[in-house]
C-alpha positions as a printed Julia matrix, in Angstrom:
711×3 Matrix{Float64}:
  11.62   -0.49   27.38
  13.64   -1.7    24.52
  14.54   -5.14   23.77
  17.93   -4.38   24.86
  17.13   -2.7    27.88
  15.01   -6.4    28.72
  18.35   -8.61   27.73
  20.49   -6.25   30.49
  17.66   -6.68   33.03
  17.76  -10.38   32.7
  21.7   -10.18   32.72
  21.73   -8.53   36.08
  19.15  -11.31   37.48
  21.87  -13.69   36.48
  25.19  -11.77   36.83
  24.88   -8.47   38.76
  28.85   -7.18   37.66
  27.73   -8.14   34.07
  24.92   -6.61   33.81
  26.06   -3.35   35.42
  29.01   -3.38   32.97
  26.68   -4.17   29.99
  24.59   -1.19   31.08
  27.24    1.05   31.57
  28.39    0.09   28.03
  24.6     0.6    26.74
  24.61    4.43   27.92
  27.42    5.3    26.45
  26.66    3.92   22.72
  23.55    5.6    23.14
  24.71    8.91   23.67
  26.54    8.56   20.33
  23.45    8.98   17.84
  24.89    8.53   14.18
  22.57   10.88   11.99
  19.22    9.81   10.65
  16.08    8.2    12.43
  17.18    7.1    15.94
  14.26    5.23   17.98
  13.78    2.45   20.67
  13.23   -0.8    18.66
  11.12   -2.15   21.71
  10.57   -5.82   22.35
   8.36   -7.76   20.01
   4.67   -6.92   20.4
   2.46   -9.25   22.28
  -0.96   -9.97   21.06
  -3.83  -11.47   22.56
  -6.06  -14.33   20.78
  -9.13  -14.8    22.76
 -10.61  -16.55   19.76
  -7.89  -19.03   20.12
  -8.12  -22.54   21.41
  -5.74  -23.71   24.05
  -2.99  -25.85   24.08
  -0.42  -27.48   25.89
   2.85  -25.49   25.77
   1.26  -22.12   24.52
   2.11  -19.02   26.03
  -0.88  -17.38   28.22
  -1.97  -14.49   30.08
  -4.39  -14.14   33.49
  -7.06  -12.08   32.97
  -8.77   -9.71   35.31
 -11.69  -10.86   36.94
 -14.95  -10.15   34.96
 -16.62   -6.94   35.41
 -12.88   -5.59   36.39
 -11.68   -2.44   34.57
  -8.02   -3.19   36.05
  -5.01   -4.08   33.46
  -4.43   -7.82   34.18
  -1.63   -9.49   34.94
   1.11   -8.71   31.97
   3.68  -11.87   32.86
   3.86  -14.56   30.34
   2.87  -18.11   31.58
   3.55  -21.32   29.64
   0.52  -23.96   29.93
   2.05  -27.29   31.48
  -1.38  -29.31   31.59
  -5.26  -28.88   31.13
  -7.15  -31.0    33.15
 -10.55  -31.16   34.48
 -11.75  -30.11   38.03
 -14.88  -29.75   39.9
 -16.29  -26.72   38.41
 -14.64  -27.23   34.92
 -11.13  -27.22   32.93
  -8.09  -26.12   35.09
  -5.02  -25.12   33.79
  -1.34  -25.87   35.4
   0.9   -22.89   34.65
   4.68  -21.98   34.74
   5.87  -18.09   34.8
   8.1   -17.84   31.89
  11.59  -15.65   31.62
  12.43  -15.81   35.77
  15.17  -17.37   37.29
  13.41  -18.31   40.32
  10.67  -21.14   39.04
   6.5   -20.18   39.75
   3.92  -22.19   39.42
  -0.17  -21.75   40.01
  -3.58  -23.61   38.66
  -6.2   -21.22   37.24
  -9.53  -21.77   35.76
  -9.36  -22.24   31.91
 -12.0   -19.39   31.55
  -9.43  -17.05   33.35
  -6.68  -17.03   30.52
  -5.98  -15.38   26.83
  -3.42  -17.53   24.61
  -0.69  -14.82   23.52
   1.59  -14.54   20.7
   4.82  -12.91   20.91
   5.91  -11.33   17.38
   9.57  -13.08   18.1
   7.53  -16.68   17.64
   7.39  -18.72   14.74
   3.36  -19.06   13.33
   1.83  -21.43   10.93
  -1.52  -19.43    9.83
  -4.82  -20.55    8.46
  -8.06  -19.17    7.64
 -11.18  -20.19    8.39
 -14.31  -18.74    5.81
 -17.18  -16.63    7.89
 -19.36  -15.52    5.13
 -19.04  -14.39    1.59
 -21.06  -12.37   -1.4
 -21.08  -13.48   -4.72
 -21.8   -10.82   -7.92
 -18.57  -11.29   -9.59
 -18.89  -14.13  -12.03
 -15.31  -15.42  -12.69
 -13.25  -12.4   -11.25
 -11.14  -12.66   -8.65
 -12.32  -12.24   -5.16
 -11.5    -9.42   -2.59
 -11.0   -10.87    0.91
 -11.23   -9.33    4.12
  -8.95  -10.88    6.62
  -9.67  -10.61   10.39
  -6.62  -11.23   12.4
  -3.5    -9.35   13.94
  -2.04   -7.15   10.77
   1.62   -8.63   11.45
   0.75  -12.04   11.3
  -1.84  -11.48    8.46
   1.32  -10.13    6.64
   3.59  -13.23    7.34
   0.62  -15.7     6.22
   0.58  -12.95    2.83
   4.72  -13.79    2.24
   3.54  -17.32    1.47
   0.82  -16.35   -0.57
   1.82  -12.8    -2.12
   5.34  -12.63   -1.91
   6.4   -10.09   -4.65
   3.18  -10.41   -6.11
   1.48   -6.93   -4.78
   0.9    -3.85   -7.02
  -0.32   -1.3    -4.51
  -0.26   -1.05   -0.72
  -2.73    1.65    0.52
  -2.65    1.97    4.39
  -4.38    4.22    6.87
  -2.37    3.63   10.17
  -2.82    4.98   13.65
  -1.92    8.66   13.5
  -0.73    8.32   17.61
  -2.61   11.08   18.55
  -2.76    9.6    21.97
  -6.48    9.84   22.02
  -6.68    5.84   22.4
  -6.19    5.53   18.71
  -4.04    2.34   19.04
  -2.65   -0.61   21.21
   0.62   -1.83   21.92
   1.1    -5.0    23.66
  -2.44   -4.84   24.53
  -2.48   -1.66   25.93
  -3.91    2.03   24.84
  -0.62    4.02   24.24
  -1.72    7.15   25.98
  -0.52   10.79   24.94
   1.56   11.25   27.75
   4.01    8.05   27.14
   7.41    9.05   26.89
   7.82    5.97   24.58
   4.82    6.86   22.76
   6.96    7.9    19.03
   9.29    5.21   19.66
   6.65    2.6    20.1
   4.7     3.86   16.92
   7.64    3.57   14.95
   8.66   -0.08   16.27
   5.32   -0.92   15.32
   5.11    0.36   11.9
   8.82   -0.74   11.16
   7.64   -3.98   11.61
   5.29   -4.03    9.43
   6.48   -2.23    7.01
   9.71   -4.46    6.69
   7.05   -7.6     5.65
   5.2    -5.41    3.33
   8.32   -4.7     1.17
   8.53   -8.39    1.11
   5.08   -8.22   -0.7
   5.53   -5.61   -3.08
   6.67   -6.2    -6.35
  10.25   -4.9    -6.66
   9.8    -4.27  -10.41
   6.9    -1.94  -10.26
   4.6    -1.26   -7.22
   3.51    1.53   -4.78
   3.23    1.99   -1.09
   0.65    4.68   -0.25
   0.61    5.73    3.53
  -1.49    8.79    4.77
  -0.42   10.51    8.32
  -0.85   13.92   10.07
   1.15   16.32   11.24
   2.07   14.31   14.83
   4.33   11.42   13.17
   4.84   12.59    9.32
   8.69   13.45    9.66
   9.23   10.4    11.8
   7.4     8.36    9.27
   9.28    9.89    6.12
  12.85    8.97    7.28
  11.49    5.49    8.35
  10.37    4.98    4.85
  13.56    6.3     3.6
  15.78    4.05    5.44
  13.06    0.86    5.1
  12.74    1.55    0.77
  16.06    2.65    0.29
  16.71    3.39   -3.41
  12.81    4.01   -3.92
  11.41    7.43   -5.12
   9.48    9.05   -2.3
   7.13   11.82   -2.65
   4.91   13.7     0.25
   1.41   15.02   -0.86
  -0.92   17.51    1.26
  -4.22   16.96    0.79
  -7.07   19.07    1.86
  -9.59   16.66    3.75
 -11.53   18.89    5.44
 -12.16   22.24    4.23
 -13.94   23.43    7.62
 -11.1    22.57    9.46
 -10.05   20.98   13.08
  -8.86   23.51   15.41
  -5.7    23.06   17.27
  -5.4    25.44   20.45
  -2.79   28.58   19.74
  -1.82   26.68   16.54
  -2.92   26.84   12.69
  -6.43   25.55   12.14
  -5.54   22.03   10.02
  -7.41   21.31    7.05
  -4.99   18.66    5.56
  -2.79   15.56    5.92
  -0.11   14.06    4.23
   0.25   11.19    1.87
   3.62    9.26    1.02
   3.69    7.73   -2.0
   6.69    5.06   -2.28
   7.33    4.22   -5.89
   9.32    1.02   -6.33
  10.93   -0.12   -9.52
   9.31    1.83  -12.7
   6.5     2.93  -10.85
   5.46    6.44  -11.62
   1.76    8.28  -11.64
   0.16    8.22  -14.47
  -1.1    11.2   -16.62
  -4.71   12.38  -15.81
  -6.59   15.77  -17.11
  -6.85   16.3   -13.36
  -4.18   18.25  -12.02
  -5.35   17.96   -8.31
  -5.48   21.67   -7.49
  -7.06   23.98   -9.64
  -9.36   21.65  -11.85
 -12.13   22.07   -9.68
 -12.18   25.84  -10.15
 -10.55   26.02  -13.7
 -11.73   26.15  -17.05
 -10.3    23.4   -19.29
  -8.85   26.27  -21.41
  -7.33   27.71  -18.17
  -5.8    24.72  -16.98
  -3.81   23.94  -20.26
  -0.37   25.67  -20.82
   1.18   27.22  -23.91
   2.28   24.15  -26.35
   5.47   25.97  -27.63
   8.53   26.52  -25.08
  11.38   28.95  -25.39
  14.5    27.15  -27.02
  17.07   29.02  -24.61
  17.49   27.15  -21.46
  15.96   29.12  -18.7
  16.12   26.36  -16.02
  19.63   25.39  -14.34
  22.93   25.59  -15.8
  21.52   28.21  -18.49
  24.92   29.91  -19.22
  27.31   29.67  -22.54
  29.86   28.04  -20.24
  27.66   25.27  -19.05
  27.45   23.64  -22.61
  29.37   25.56  -24.71
  27.67   23.1   -27.68
  25.03   24.38  -27.07
  25.86   28.24  -28.16
  25.36   28.44  -32.12
  23.36   30.81  -34.2
  19.96   29.99  -35.67
  19.4    31.39  -39.17
  16.47   33.62  -39.72
  14.9    34.94  -42.82
  14.09   38.42  -41.41
  11.55   39.06  -44.21
   9.21   35.99  -43.66
  10.39   35.29  -39.56
  11.29   31.32  -41.02
  14.09   29.5   -39.44
  16.11   28.29  -42.12
  18.85   26.75  -40.93
  21.93   26.97  -37.73
  25.18   27.58  -37.71
  28.15   25.75  -35.67
  29.13   26.57  -32.34
  31.61   29.07  -32.61
  34.93   28.63  -30.26
  35.28   30.49  -26.47
  37.62   32.83  -27.81
  35.01   34.09  -30.18
  32.16   36.34  -29.41
  28.32   35.83  -31.16
  29.62   39.49  -32.53
  32.49   37.79  -34.42
  29.8    35.64  -36.36
  28.69   36.85  -39.84
  25.63   35.28  -41.12
  24.94   34.28  -44.55
  23.99   37.01  -46.9
  19.93   38.01  -46.41
  19.62   35.92  -42.97
  20.0    37.39  -39.72
  21.59   35.31  -36.67
  19.32   34.53  -33.26
  21.48   33.86  -30.16
  20.06   32.68  -26.41
  20.68   35.93  -25.05
  19.79   36.22  -21.46
  17.75   39.11  -20.14
  21.27   40.44  -18.47
  22.73   40.37  -21.73
  24.85   37.74  -21.04
  25.49   34.94  -23.4
  23.03   31.85  -22.6
  22.52   28.47  -24.35
  19.86   26.59  -26.09
  18.05   23.53  -24.68
  19.16   21.28  -28.2
  22.42   20.46  -29.53
  22.7    21.49  -32.62
  21.76   18.16  -34.76
  18.83   17.71  -32.53
  17.69   21.58  -33.5
  18.17   20.66  -36.98
  16.16   17.49  -37.09
  13.27   19.14  -35.04
  13.25   22.3   -37.87
  13.19   19.58  -40.41
  10.05   17.85  -38.82
   8.39   21.51  -38.15
   9.06   21.8   -34.82
  11.04   24.94  -34.46
   9.37   28.14  -34.79
   9.87   31.8   -34.15
   7.58   34.3   -32.01
   7.23   38.09  -32.53
  10.25   40.03  -31.75
   9.89   41.71  -28.25
  11.09   45.14  -26.93
  14.7    44.17  -27.31
  13.95   43.78  -31.07
  15.75   40.27  -31.04
  14.06   37.25  -32.25
  12.68   34.58  -30.01
  12.72   30.95  -30.83
  10.45   28.42  -29.61
  10.61   24.45  -30.05
   7.95   21.47  -29.25
   9.38   19.46  -25.93
   9.3    15.88  -26.21
   6.02   15.9   -23.83
   4.42   17.65  -26.82
   5.53   15.45  -29.54
   4.41   12.09  -27.22
   1.12   14.29  -27.1
   0.88   14.74  -30.83
   1.51   10.62  -31.42
  -1.09   10.17  -28.48
  -3.69   12.27  -30.24
  -4.17   14.72  -27.31
  -2.64   17.56  -29.75
  -3.39   17.88  -33.39
  -2.01   19.26  -36.53
  -3.85   21.72  -38.03
  -1.69   22.66  -40.76
   1.78   24.3   -41.76
   2.37   27.48  -41.62
   4.09   29.81  -44.62
   7.04   29.55  -42.76
   6.98   25.83  -42.35
   6.26   24.84  -38.81
   3.34   22.91  -37.74
   0.28   24.64  -36.78
  -0.85   22.61  -33.59
  -4.08   22.95  -31.22
  -5.09   20.75  -28.42
  -7.73   17.99  -30.33
 -11.28   19.21  -29.2
 -12.25   15.7   -28.01
  -9.28   14.83  -26.4
  -8.78   16.39  -22.36
  -5.11   17.36  -21.94
  -3.13   14.57  -19.87
  -0.7    15.77  -16.83
   1.5    14.88  -13.81
  -1.15   15.87  -10.67
   0.57   18.61   -8.19
   2.03   17.76   -5.06
  -1.11   19.67   -3.28
  -4.2    18.35   -3.82
  -7.57   20.51   -3.23
 -10.41   18.79   -4.18
 -13.96   19.07   -2.91
 -14.63   15.11   -3.16
 -11.81   14.62   -0.89
 -14.01   15.9     2.2
 -13.65   13.12    4.8
 -17.03   14.34    6.73
 -19.09   14.41    3.02
 -17.74   11.12    1.29
 -16.55    9.26    4.22
 -18.43    9.68    7.16
 -21.83   10.01    4.72
 -21.25    7.29    2.82
 -20.34    4.48    5.67
 -23.53    6.13    7.45
 -25.77    5.57    3.89
 -24.13    1.99    3.4
 -24.29    1.06    7.25
 -26.8     2.96    9.24
 -26.5     3.52   12.97
 -23.0     2.3    12.77
 -20.24    4.91   13.62
 -16.68    4.66   12.37
 -13.87    7.56   13.8
 -12.62    9.67   10.76
 -13.37    7.18    8.02
 -11.38    7.94    4.83
 -13.39    9.85    1.89
 -14.08    7.31   -1.11
 -13.13    9.38   -3.69
  -9.83   10.48   -2.15
  -8.74    6.8    -1.74
  -9.74    6.02   -5.34
  -7.96    8.89   -7.08
  -4.59    8.01   -4.85
  -4.57    4.31   -6.2
  -5.74    5.45   -9.46
  -2.5     7.18  -10.41
  -0.98    3.72  -10.23
  -3.35    0.96  -11.02
  -5.05    2.64  -14.09
  -3.2     0.65  -16.39
  -3.36   -2.59  -14.29
  -6.63   -4.11  -14.67
  -5.36   -6.88  -12.78
  -3.6    -5.18   -9.94
  -3.36   -6.53   -6.41
  -4.14   -3.93   -3.93
  -3.32   -4.54   -0.07
  -4.91   -2.56    2.96
  -3.67   -3.77    6.29
  -4.93   -0.94    8.49
  -8.46   -1.8     6.73
 -10.45    0.05    9.16
 -13.88    0.54    7.45
 -12.67   -0.74    4.48
 -12.64    2.08    2.02
  -9.75    0.4    -0.22
 -11.85   -1.96   -1.15
 -15.01    0.01   -1.85
 -12.3     2.2    -3.95
 -10.99   -0.68   -5.76
 -14.38   -1.75   -6.84
 -15.41    1.43   -8.22
 -11.99    1.39  -10.32
 -13.08   -1.58  -11.8
 -16.69   -0.53  -12.73
 -14.93    2.53  -14.59
 -12.87    0.22  -17.08
 -14.31   -3.38  -16.84
 -11.11   -4.04  -14.31
 -10.07   -7.36  -12.33
  -8.27   -5.94   -9.72
  -8.65   -7.41   -6.17
  -8.01   -6.17   -2.84
  -7.18   -7.73    0.69
  -8.3    -5.89    3.34
  -6.65   -6.88    6.61
  -8.03   -5.63   10.2
  -8.53   -6.9    13.75
 -11.79   -7.14   15.49
 -10.87   -4.71   18.2
 -13.63   -2.92   20.41
 -13.44    0.7    20.63
 -12.12    2.01   24.08
 -15.83    3.72   25.19
 -17.62    0.4    23.92
 -14.93   -1.62   25.98
 -15.99    0.08   29.44
 -20.0    -0.84   28.42
 -19.13   -4.33   27.82
 -17.26   -4.96   31.07
 -19.97   -3.49   33.16
 -22.05   -6.5    31.55
 -19.28   -8.84   32.29
 -18.05   -9.49   29.47
 -14.76  -10.17   27.81
 -12.91  -10.27   24.55
 -13.98  -13.53   22.99
 -17.49  -13.72   24.2
 -19.53  -14.07   21.21
 -21.64  -10.66   22.58
 -18.18   -8.83   22.77
 -16.83   -9.9    19.38
 -20.0    -8.63   17.62
 -19.11   -5.0    17.8
 -15.58   -5.6    16.44
 -14.39   -3.24   14.07
 -14.46   -6.58   11.41
 -17.66   -7.84   12.23
 -19.47   -4.57   13.07
 -17.99   -2.17   10.26
 -15.42   -3.59    8.05
 -17.44   -6.75    6.93
 -20.5    -5.47    6.45
 -19.78   -2.31    4.4
 -17.89   -4.37    1.91
 -21.37   -6.45    1.66
 -23.39   -3.45    1.44
 -21.47   -1.91   -1.22
 -21.68   -5.12   -3.17
 -25.12   -6.02   -2.91
 -26.45   -2.47   -2.63
 -28.19   -3.09    0.37
 -27.84   -1.95    3.78
 -27.21   -4.7     6.68
 -31.33   -4.4     7.28
 -31.69   -5.62    3.44
 -33.2    -1.99    2.28
 -31.62   -0.57   -0.76
 -28.56    1.94   -0.2
 -29.78    5.59   -0.53
 -28.01    8.04   -2.66
 -25.77    8.21   -5.84
 -22.1     7.95   -6.15
 -20.27   10.81   -7.52
 -17.48   12.31   -9.44
 -16.05   10.25  -12.61
 -18.87    7.53  -12.29
 -21.93    8.6   -11.1
 -24.6     5.92  -10.72
 -27.19    4.89   -7.73
 -25.44    3.54   -4.43
 -28.27    0.62   -4.73
 -27.34   -0.63   -8.12
 -24.17   -2.31   -6.06
 -21.25   -3.67   -7.9
 -20.69   -7.07  -10.18
 -17.71   -8.19   -7.47
 -17.19  -11.09   -5.12
 -15.46  -11.01   -1.31
 -14.76  -13.72    0.92
 -14.24  -12.91    4.58
 -11.85  -15.17    6.95
 -10.52  -15.27   10.23
  -6.85  -15.83   11.12
  -6.08  -19.32   12.75
  -2.93  -20.34   14.45
  -1.54  -23.95   13.22
   0.76  -26.09   14.41
   3.38  -28.09   11.94
   2.37  -31.43   13.2
  -1.29  -30.8    12.07
  -0.08  -29.27    8.84
   2.15  -31.95    7.85
  -0.53  -34.74    8.67
  -3.28  -33.45    6.67
  -5.29  -32.62   10.05
  -4.95  -28.49    9.31
  -6.21  -28.96    5.59
  -9.37  -26.97    5.55
  -7.41  -24.22    7.43
  -4.45  -24.16    4.95
  -6.78  -24.84    1.71
  -7.78  -20.82    1.95
  -4.18  -20.21    1.65
  -4.31  -22.58   -1.47
  -6.57  -20.55   -3.35
  -5.08  -17.13   -2.3
  -1.95  -17.94   -3.78
  -3.72  -19.14   -7.29
  -5.33  -16.18   -7.62
  -8.53  -15.67   -5.68
 -10.71  -16.86   -7.94
 -12.99  -19.92   -9.14
 -13.74  -22.74   -6.8
 -11.77  -23.92   -4.0
 -10.76  -27.64   -2.76
 -12.34  -27.48    0.66
 -11.53  -31.0     1.66
  -8.88  -33.77    0.79
  -9.97  -35.42   -2.18
 -10.95  -39.11   -2.18
  -9.5   -40.03   -5.43
  -5.91  -38.73   -4.12
  -6.23  -35.54   -6.65
  -8.29  -32.62   -7.46
  -8.67  -30.13  -10.2
 -10.37  -26.49   -9.96
 -10.4   -23.08  -11.81
  -7.28  -22.06  -10.89
  -5.25  -24.82   -9.5
  -4.92  -28.42   -8.98
  -4.0   -30.75   -5.72
  -2.24  -34.17   -6.04
  -2.41  -35.66   -2.42
  -1.47  -39.15   -3.7
   1.4   -39.48   -6.03
   0.41  -42.58   -7.19
  -2.37  -40.98   -8.62
  -0.09  -38.74  -11.0
  -1.07  -39.55  -14.49
  -4.71  -38.59  -14.2
  -3.92  -35.39  -12.35
  -1.67  -34.36  -14.93
  -3.93  -35.12  -17.72
  -6.77  -33.09  -16.04
  -4.14  -30.44  -15.48
  -3.31  -30.16  -19.05
  -7.44  -29.72  -20.11
  -7.55  -26.47  -17.79
  -6.56  -23.78  -19.83
  -6.82  -21.27  -16.43
  -4.72  -23.15  -14.35
  -1.62  -21.59  -12.63
  -0.72  -23.83  -10.07
  -0.02  -27.27   -9.25
   0.32  -28.56   -5.56
   1.95  -31.56   -5.08
   1.86  -33.3    -1.64
   5.65  -35.44   -1.1
   7.82  -35.78    1.4
  10.34  -36.91   -1.97
  11.99  -34.37   -3.57
  12.92  -36.48   -6.21
   9.58  -37.6    -6.7
   8.45  -33.96   -6.9
  11.1   -32.66   -9.51
   9.81  -35.71  -11.67
   6.29  -34.81  -11.45
   7.14  -31.21  -12.12
   8.52  -31.97  -15.2
   5.47  -33.34  -16.39
   3.4   -30.48  -15.96
   2.51  -28.01  -18.4
   4.53  -24.75  -19.57
   3.27  -21.81  -17.4
   2.0   -24.01  -14.4
   3.83  -23.57  -11.24
   4.55  -26.4    -9.17
   4.21  -26.15   -5.08
   5.55  -28.86   -3.05
   3.27  -29.19    0.14
   3.87  -28.81    2.75
   7.64  -28.11    2.9
   7.16  -24.98    1.01
   4.32  -23.85    3.5
   6.33  -24.81    6.48
   9.87  -23.82    5.53
   8.15  -20.1     4.25
   7.61  -19.64    8.14
  10.32  -21.32   10.14
  12.79  -19.08    8.04
  10.64  -15.93    7.82
   9.1   -15.36   10.97
  11.99  -15.15   13.53
  12.0   -11.6    14.93
């Protein structure tokens, strides 16, 4: 049920006539659908936080008894008091969002804290481990938490700074692959598509805030169940961006569909923001697995006569002019002026000893050249115009070098081997350079087989642990390479991280060119539907340690990232097998990378502003400064501290030694200053060296979430 329907229901409870009138008007409006994507924007999601401590005022749900497979009470209650009872802590509750008040008391163990997506959150992070092999490189980060809330946290640390987002969201197959309001969305749910769209839209809107508006890309994989709706949603959210959809073969053996074609592919949307564009590579992604290098190269010279749209003389009269040729040698010696519309080419008499070539179409009608006369003359002087052998018509064919070929000459991909007797350049592909070209919109790469290079690689990294349908490592690597190949310091985000393939792919890219790219991976610790049934039989619940150990983050994502870096399985054994394609080496070598693992926490504004939550805010300050080097984990006794990437001033009376230390730290980029006095903050900011960003705590943090998180 949509948010508007909820509000109408509440209106009916308070004023039946007003509610009935609103309901009638709503039905009339909903029958008049505008053009475009229309879906129910459901009430903001509710997420259960089983590991969150209880506080007075929290929203909670009452859980079903341990061992039960029934759904719990979906209603929301508010904690009024927590007190000790004979058998443990008891909680006094009051029912929310009802006209008639209702209260009850339940054991603390039977409750779970919930957060509605309209609630303001104040996030923190708790470190749950790290692996360090990357020297002074930025750390990759893996965050365990509800991805919408983590995205909100990242608006404080990475707003407008993310270069690429790669996500593989749930495909909404109806096979219990995702939850909405803590319930699996079944295949027969009438609101299945609109719930999925509402879930995706909320996250896309925040993701848009994180992407660099000048040059960034969003990459989203999807299958046939939602690709049409997703495409429309992306067009609405990212208005003005360039959007292309790729079809990629991921399972050559195919997935059978009842009475349908067998599916071998999935779709990949590329949303290119600002000046973002795919780089050219030697791989066209369609034929290069089977074609030879010679077969994959197209001719260097192209027809000067217009062959594409608008080929007629009337489409561009100024480009209908004679090209003058020496018939004895075939040399292009010049051009004549464009003839008037009242003249035909037969009215033109070329200079003595020369013949005129015209852009005549195959149907005998007048065409037009690709170049204006001035551009033609300039290129002829540079040797970029030539004639080819006369065809069956007996007329001369004129060819030229396009801008792309001239760029290849400048880059060294093409080389000049000499000049012909007629004066044009003789050109060939450089022996030691592969051709660079844009990839095609259909990808057919053996390296993208999700079974061989997704499931099998995961099996080698973390033996005995299964994850449904992991992405092929090299497929993610290739998709990212098109946009971050030239950005060695790129920030990549994956907020549907699952098995952690994107982080692994970023490490591979760094290994290939010495890059310092970092990946932020966001996942939750959801336990699979099948495992949940077994755990409930053992009287376990979400939040119990024996339950949480089987969650996605703790059981799959975190150990996979650690194994990739260290080259060792969770049991300490060297990983068996080699990486293939582009960069081949033993998986046991690992990577010279570092990663840290965090769990999202929920803080109160009072504890933050009074410095009582500093240890949990500290990782966010470190991430905003680039996730590199040492971190200030505790409030400094001296009143200030400076580390590799940032400094923290807690006592403004200690400003002088703090600023001196900042000036001596070349790699420092942010100075956090704790003060309630804006004038004092501005005065200190002016004393900082250029290139150091002053950030006021905790005003900037609290303001960020107070103004950006309301739903």
